[in-house]
C-alpha positions in Angstrom: -45.1 56.0 4.0 -41.3 56.4 4.5 -41.3 53.1 6.4 -43.1 51.3 3.6 -40.7 52.7 1.0 -37.8 51.6 3.2 -39.2 48.1 3.5 -39.7 47.9 -0.2 -36.2 49.0 -0.9 -34.9 46.4 1.6 -36.9 43.7 -0.1 -35.7 44.6 -3.5 -32.1 44.7 -2.4 -32.5 41.4 -0.7 -34.1 39.9 -3.8 -31.2 41.3 -5.9 -28.7 39.6 -3.7 -30.5 36.3 -3.8 -30.7 36.5 -7.6 -27.1 37.5 -8.0 -26.0 34.6 -5.8 -27.4 32.2 -8.5 -24.3 32.8 -10.7 -21.8 30.0 -10.3 -18.9 28.5 -12.2 -18.2 24.8 -12.2 -16.2 23.7 -9.2 -13.2 22.4 -11.3 -12.6 26.1 -12.1 -10.8 27.8 -9.2 -7.9 30.1 -8.6 -4.6 28.7 -9.9 -6.3 26.4 -12.5 -4.5 25.2 -15.6 -6.4 25.2 -18.9 -5.5 22.9 -21.8 -3.5 24.6 -24.6 -4.2 24.4 -28.3 -7.7 23.1 -27.8 -11.2 24.5 -27.4 -11.7 25.0 -23.7 -15.2 24.6 -22.3 -16.1 26.8 -19.4 -19.4 26.2 -17.7 -21.6 26.9 -14.7 -25.1 27.8 -13.6 -27.3 30.8 -13.3 -31.0 31.6 -13.5 -32.5 30.1 -16.6 -32.3 32.6 -19.5 -29.5 34.6 -17.9 -26.9 35.8 -20.4 -23.4 35.1 -19.1 -20.2 36.5 -20.4 -16.8 34.9 -19.9 -13.5 36.8 -20.5 -10.0 35.3 -20.5 -6.7 36.2 -22.1 -8.3 38.8 -24.5 -11.2 36.6 -25.5 -14.9 37.3 -24.7 -17.5 34.6 -25.1 -21.2 34.7 -24.2 -23.9 32.1 -23.6 -27.4 31.9 -22.1 -28.3 29.6 -19.3 -30.7 26.9 -20.5 -33.9 25.8 -18.9 -32.0 23.9 -16.2 -29.8 26.9 -15.5 -26.6 25.5 -17.1 -24.5 27.7 -19.3 -21.4 26.8 -21.3 -19.0 28.7 -23.5 -15.9 27.4 -25.4 -12.8 29.5 -25.4 -10.8 29.4 -28.7 -7.6 27.5 -28.7 -4.9 29.1 -26.5 -1.1 29.0 -26.7 0.7 27.8 -23.6 1.3 30.6 -21.1 3.0 30.6 -17.7 1.9 34.3 -17.3 -1.1 34.4 -14.8 -4.5 35.5 -16.2 -7.8 36.2 -14.6 -10.9 34.4 -15.8 -14.0 36.7 -15.3 -17.6 35.5 -15.4 -20.4 38.0 -15.5 -24.2 37.7 -15.4 -25.0 40.5 -17.8 -28.6 40.9 -16.4 -27.5 41.5 -12.8 -23.8 42.5 -13.4 -22.8 40.0 -10.8 -19.1 39.1 -11.5 -17.0 36.2 -10.4 -13.2 36.5 -10.9 -10.8 33.6 -10.8 -7.1 34.5 -10.4 -3.8 33.1 -11.6 -4.9 30.8 -14.3 -2.2 29.3 -16.6 -2.4 27.5 -19.9 -0.5 24.3 -20.6 -1.0 20.5 -20.5 -3.8 19.0 -18.4 -3.9 15.3 -17.5 -6.4 13.3 -15.5 -5.1 10.6 -13.1 -7.6 8.0 -11.8 -7.7 4.6 -10.1 -7.4 3.2 -6.6 -4.9 3.4 -3.8 -1.7 3.4 -5.8 -2.9 6.4 -7.7 -4.2 8.0 -4.5 -0.9 7.3 -2.6 0.7 10.7 -1.8 4.2 12.1 -2.4 4.8 12.1 1.4 4.1 8.3 1.4 6.5 7.6 -1.5 10.2 7.1 -1.3 12.7 9.9 -0.7 10.1 12.4 0.4 12.5 14.8 2.1 14.5 15.1 -1.1 11.3 15.4 -3.2 9.9 18.1 -0.9 13.1 20.2 -1.1 12.9 20.2 -4.9 9.2 20.9 -5.1 9.3 24.7 -5.8 7.5 24.2 -9.1 4.8 26.9 -9.5 3.8 25.9 -13.0 2.8 22.4 -11.8 -0.6 22.3 -10.2 -3.0 19.7 -9.0 -6.7 19.5 -8.5 -8.0 16.7 -6.2 -11.6 15.8 -6.8 -13.1 15.6 -3.3 -16.6 14.4 -4.2 -18.0 11.1 -3.1 -19.6 8.1 -4.9 -23.1 8.7 -6.0 -26.1 6.7 -7.3 -26.7 9.1 -10.2 -24.3 11.4 -12.2 -23.4 14.5 -10.3 -23.2 17.9 -12.0 -20.5 19.6 -10.1 -17.0 19.0 -8.7 -15.6 19.6 -5.3 -12.0 20.6 -4.8 -9.4 23.3 -5.5 -6.3 23.8 -7.6 -3.1 23.8 -5.6 0.3 25.2 -6.7 3.2 22.8 -6.3 5.5 23.9 -3.5 7.5 22.3 -0.6 4.6 22.8 1.8 1.9 21.4 -0.6 3.5 18.6 -2.7 3.3 16.0 0.1 -0.5 15.7 -0.5 -0.2 15.4 -4.3 -0.8 12.0 -5.9 2.7 10.6 -6.2 2.3 8.7 -9.5 0.5 11.6 -11.1 2.9 14.2 -9.8 6.1 12.4 -10.9 4.5 11.9 -14.4 3.5 15.6 -14.6 6.8 16.9 -13.3 8.6 15.1 -16.1 6.3 16.5 -18.7 6.8 20.0 -17.4 10.6 19.6 -17.4 10.7 18.3 -21.0 7.9 20.4 -22.5 8.6 23.7 -20.7 5.0 24.5 -20.3 2.6 24.6 -17.3 1.1 21.2 -16.3 -2.2 20.8 -14.6 -3.0 17.4 -13.0 -6.5 16.3 -11.9 -6.5 13.5 -9.3 -9.7 11.6 -9.0 -8.9 8.4 -7.2 -10.1 6.3 -4.2 -8.2 3.5 -2.5 -9.6 0.0 -2.6 -12.1 0.6 -5.4 -12.9 -1.8 -8.3 -13.0 -0.8 -11.9 -16.8 -1.3 -12.2 -17.2 1.6 -9.8 -15.5 3.9 -12.3 -17.6 3.0 -15.4 -21.0 4.4 -16.1 -23.6 1.7 -15.2 -25.5 2.0 -18.4 -22.2 1.4 -20.4 -21.6 -1.9 -18.5 -25.1 -3.2 -18.8 -25.0 -3.5 -22.6 -21.7 -5.5 -22.7 -22.7 -9.2 -23.2 -19.4 -10.5 -21.8 -20.0 -8.7 -18.5 -23.5 -10.2 -17.9 -22.2 -13.0 -15.5 -20.0 -10.4 -13.7 -22.9 -8.0 -13.2 -25.2 -10.7 -12.1 -22.7 -11.7 -9.4 -21.8 -8.2 -8.1 -25.4 -6.9 -8.0 -26.9 -10.0 -6.3 -27.4 -9.8 -2.5 -24.8 -11.8 -0.6 -26.0 -15.1 0.8 -28.1 -14.6 3.9 -28.6 -10.8 3.3 -32.0 -9.5 2.7 -32.5 -7.5 -0.5 -33.4 -4.3 1.3 -33.6 -1.0 -0.4 -30.5 0.2 1.4 -28.5 -2.9 0.3 -29.7 -2.5 -3.3 -28.7 1.2 -3.3 -25.2 0.3 -1.9 -24.7 -2.3 -4.7 -25.9 0.1 -7.4 -23.5 2.8 -6.1 -20.6 0.3 -6.3 -21.6 -0.2 -10.0 -20.7 3.2 -11.5 -20.8 5.1 -8.3 -17.4 6.6 -8.6 -18.0 7.5 -12.2 -21.2 9.3 -11.2 -19.6 11.1 -8.3 -16.0 11.7 -9.3 -15.7 11.6 -13.1 -19.0 12.9 -14.5 -18.6 16.3 -12.8 -15.3 16.8 -14.6 -16.7 16.4 -18.1 -16.1 18.3 -20.4 -13.1 19.9 -18.8 -10.4 20.0 -21.5 -7.7 17.5 -20.9 -4.8 16.2 -23.0 -5.2 12.6 -21.7 -5.6 10.2 -18.8 -3.4 7.9 -16.8 -4.8 5.0 -14.8 -3.5 2.9 -11.9 -5.9 0.3 -10.8 -6.6 -3.4 -10.9 -5.7 -4.8 -7.5 -9.3 -4.7 -6.4 -10.3 -6.8 -9.4 -7.7 -9.5 -9.0 -9.9 -12.1 -7.2 -9.9 -15.2 -9.4 -13.6 -14.9 -10.0 -13.3 -11.3 -11.1 -10.0 -11.1 -12.9 -11.1 -12.7 -16.2 -13.6 -9.8 -16.8 -10.9 -7.1 -16.7 -10.1 -7.7 -20.4 -13.6 -6.3 -21.1 -13.8 -3.7 -18.4 -10.6 -1.7 -19.1 -11.2 -1.1 -22.8 -14.8 -0.3 -22.0 -13.7 2.4 -19.5 -11.3 3.9 -22.0 -13.9 4.0 -24.8 -16.8 5.2 -22.6 -14.8 8.1 -21.1 -13.6 9.1 -24.5 -17.1 9.1 -25.9 -18.4 11.2 -23.0 -15.6 13.8 -23.4 -16.2 13.8 -27.2 -12.7 13.0 -28.4 -10.2 10.2 -28.5 -7.7 11.5 -25.9 -4.5 9.5 -25.2 -4.9 7.0 -22.3 -2.2 5.0 -20.5 -2.1 2.8 -17.4 0.4 1.4 -14.9 0.6 -2.3 -15.3 0.4 -4.0 -11.9 3.9 -4.6 -10.4 5.4 -7.7 -8.8 3.6 -8.5 -5.5 3.0 -11.7 -3.6 -0.8 -11.4 -3.7 -1.9 -14.6 -2.0 -5.1 -15.9 -3.3 -5.2 -13.3 -6.1 -4.6 -13.5 -9.9 -2.4 -10.5 -10.8 -1.1 -12.1 -14.1 -4.6 -12.1 -15.6 -5.1 -8.4 -14.8 -1.7 -7.7 -16.3 -2.6 -9.6 -19.4 -5.9 -7.6 -19.7 -3.8 -4.4 -19.6 -1.5 -5.8 -22.3 -4.5 -6.7 -24.5 -6.0 -3.3 -24.2 -3.0 -1.8 -26.0 -4.9 -2.8 -29.2 -7.0 0.4 -28.7 -5.6 3.4 -30.5 -3.6 6.0 -28.6 -3.0 3.9 -25.6 0.1 3.1 -23.6 1.3 1.1 -20.6 4.0 1.5 -18.1 5.5 -1.9 -17.2 6.4 -2.2 -13.5 7.1 -5.9 -13.0 10.5 -5.0 -11.5 9.6 -2.2 -9.1 7.1 -3.7 -6.8 7.6 -5.0 -3.3 6.9 -8.6 -2.3 5.0 -7.8 0.9 3.8 -4.3 0.2 0.8 -3.7 -2.1 1.7 0.0 -2.1 5.3 0.0 -3.5 7.0 3.4 -2.7 8.9 3.8 -6.0 6.3 6.0 -7.7 9.1 8.0 -9.3 9.7 5.2 -11.7 6.0 4.6 -12.3 5.6 8.3 -13.3 8.9 8.2 -15.4 7.8 5.2 -17.5 4.4 6.7 -18.2 6.0 10.0 -19.1 8.4 8.3 -21.6 5.3 7.0 -23.4 3.6 10.4 -23.3 6.7 12.3 -24.4 7.5 9.9 -27.2 4.0 9.2 -28.6 1.7 12.1 -27.6 4.3 14.9 -27.9 6.6 13.4 -30.6 9.8 13.9 -28.6 12.8 11.7 -29.1 13.1 9.3 -26.1 15.1 6.1 -25.6 11.9 4.0 -25.7 8.2 4.5 -25.0 7.7 1.0 -23.6 9.5 -2.1 -22.5 9.5 -5.1 -24.8 6.1 -6.4 -25.8 5.4 -9.9 -27.4 4.7 -9.4 -31.1 4.5 -13.0 -32.5 5.7 -16.5 -31.9 6.4 -19.6 -33.9 7.3 -23.2 -33.1 10.3 -24.7 -35.0 12.6 -27.7 -34.3 11.4 -28.2 -30.7 11.8 -24.5 -29.8 9.5 -21.6 -29.5 10.8 -18.4 -31.1 9.1 -15.3 -29.6 9.5 -11.9 -31.4 9.2 -8.6 -29.5 8.4 -5.0 -30.4 9.8 -2.1 -28.4 13.2 -3.8 -28.4 15.2 -0.5 -28.8 18.8 -1.1 -28.1 18.3 -4.8 -28.4 17.0 -7.3 -25.9 19.0 -7.7 -22.7 19.1 -10.2 -19.9 19.7 -7.9 -17.0 22.0 -9.3 -14.3 22.8 -12.7 -15.7 21.2 -15.6 -17.6 17.7 -15.0 -19.0 15.0 -16.2 -16.5 11.3 -16.1 -16.2 10.2 -18.4 -19.1 8.3 -21.6 -18.9 7.2 -23.9 -21.8 4.5 -26.6 -22.2 3.4 -29.2 -24.7 -0.1 -30.3 -25.5 -0.3 -31.9 -22.0 -0.4 -28.4 -20.5 2.4 -29.3 -18.1 4.6 -26.3 -17.5 8.4 -26.8 -17.3 11.2 -24.3 -16.6 12.6 -23.2 -19.9 16.0 -22.4 -21.3 15.8 -19.0 -23.0 18.3 -17.4 -25.3 18.3 -13.9 -26.9 18.8 -13.7 -30.6 18.5 -10.1 -31.8 14.9 -9.0 -31.1 13.8 -12.6 -30.4 14.0 -15.1 -27.6 14.4 -18.8 -28.3 12.6 -20.9 -25.6 13.0 -24.6 -25.1 13.2 -27.5 -22.6 14.7 -30.9 -23.7 11.9 -32.7 -21.8 9.3 -30.9 -23.9 9.8 -32.4 -27.4 6.9 -30.7 -29.0 6.3 -27.3 -27.3 3.1 -25.5 -28.0 3.0 -22.6 -25.5 5.3 -20.2 -23.6 4.7 -18.0 -20.6 6.9 -15.2 -19.2 6.8 -13.8 -15.7 3.4 -15.4 -15.2 3.3 -15.2 -11.5 2.2 -12.7 -8.9 5.8 -12.1 -7.8 8.0 -13.6 -10.7 11.7 -13.9 -11.1 12.4 -12.4 -14.5 15.0 -10.2 -16.2 14.2 -9.4 -19.8 14.7 -5.7 -20.7 15.4 -3.6 -23.8 18.5 -1.5 -24.3 16.7 1.5 -22.8 16.5 -0.3 -19.4 12.7 -0.9 -19.5 11.4 -4.4 -18.5 9.4 -6.7 -20.7 5.7 -7.2 -20.0 4.6 -10.5 -18.6 2.7 -12.5 -21.3 1.5 -16.0 -22.4 1.0 -17.5 -25.8 -1.8 -19.8 -24.7 -5.4 -19.2 -23.5 -5.6 -22.1 -21.1 -7.4 -21.8 -17.8 
């Protein structure tokens, strides 16, 4: 009798442990996390269906019940920025199992995504010894999404929040860190950075498949990327691999982060889409990615990208990718860091990520946060007109006036109706550039810095370079 009772107690205790182990908080919530200030903050996880879950943070208590799939979600009320550490406590009220996350701060949260130039780490960027010595920044923290590509949307993240310190900063995304560091310095609040990036990956891997399949302009692109290569049998394994490349990284590395509260996103990608057959579709893919991510998060968060820098990409079409990035600025609350002067001719991974982060931070500080900055962008073409054998190009973002840095203005070419491009004489007049060539009597189009690795030197008075552009749409 005593043995039977003992066995029963052991079984009940074992069942209780198994039941209690079902309580889980989403993987993006770990010790040292940063929560978005001044916004509703979703907190979610999983438990047995029907379990009532209580979440406590910074004096707030919220409750929710796990749904039929076991998922629960609460939304914390908007929180002020705070560098004081708080615990986040999650309790399954039916079992009294409790999970406690320590040292959470409240501030500004940004997601950084893209391919290798976003993934490139601080220890691979320039001046690492100097940057490491200055990296005692406990209110700057980074979460690296460690999950892999997937054929279907994944529910949970893999990774952990890491405090910025000399012994940790080397593994931070360089572009994202230098961006976030500048925000923290100027805003004076904690900054959380989420790095979800993978080297060598194309943009179509980062957009949900169903979003791509309804865009008419992408039909030829999708037909090409989903077709089996010549001579390759259309096996199930090959088909799965192609389907994973279409939206696989969205499924594996973005979907699990939704709906974590973020202020905005920065993007550094495009190199993998620069093959001449793929580049023309980027003008549809980048705005689609922006709009689809915003729809899935449920709000129109700010979104900016690093325009591809100067690089001698043989057999590749970087100008068309840059133009697609320029065109996507027509979307509201978007920005672009222009990097046509900080690339390296023979290195697709230029080391000056400090300036990449700085230029994106200028945009964020000036437009998202309303701070006074010298300029939020380099000069952008606004309009053009042909008059008396010259093309007059007007520019926005010409703060401090247009400047030809280092000598005579270079980088412009001009063409007539014959589509034959000729080097142009270019002269600055206020916020305009007059472009001409005596041999082109009736010019119809102008291009600037329209090469993979151009020689060009148009800036604004704030020291930011002008974007490459063209006024034509010729192939």
